[in-house]
C-alpha positions, 0 to 999 in steps of 0.5 A: 093563846086562848083555849079555843085557839089552842084546840083550833091549832090542834085541829089544823095540825090534824087536818094537815096530817090526815086531810080531814078533821071532825068536831062534835059540839053541844050546840049548832052555833058552836059548830058553825063558829068552829067552821068559820074559825077553821076556814079563817085559820086555813086561809091564813095558813094557805090551805084550801078547805071545804067545811060542812056540818050534820043536819042537826048542826052539832057535828062539823068537819073540814076537808083539805082539798089538796091533801095527797093520799098515800098508798099506806093511807089507802091500805089502812082505810081499807083495813079499817073499813073491813074491820068495821063491816065485820063488827070488829072494834078499831083498836088504834087511831087511824094515824097508828094504822097508817104508820103500820102500813107504812112500815110494811111498805119499807124495803131495804136498800142494798149498799153500793159495793164498797170495793175499790173503784178502778 
């Protein structure tokens, strides 16, 4: 496996997990190549994606069209946006913020009565 395939595989996993992935390149041609490779890899994996790039062509992204957004992801995004607007740094990667929100949503399930059934 080449280094490019290794990184592309990692980007594909981020896309599956988060629903989107971005990449920054030194040259516009590299970003265009990444977009084409990402579309090819997603097609082979059965994922529907849309790709795009910045005006200067050095930044590219891919969005998983069928990605389902959970309540925890929505809450984490809201908190991250609020912090950014307040000028606070994001202290953890987004996936960590989502995990924190998921933990807040966990609820204990009561055990069924262990007594005799009669």
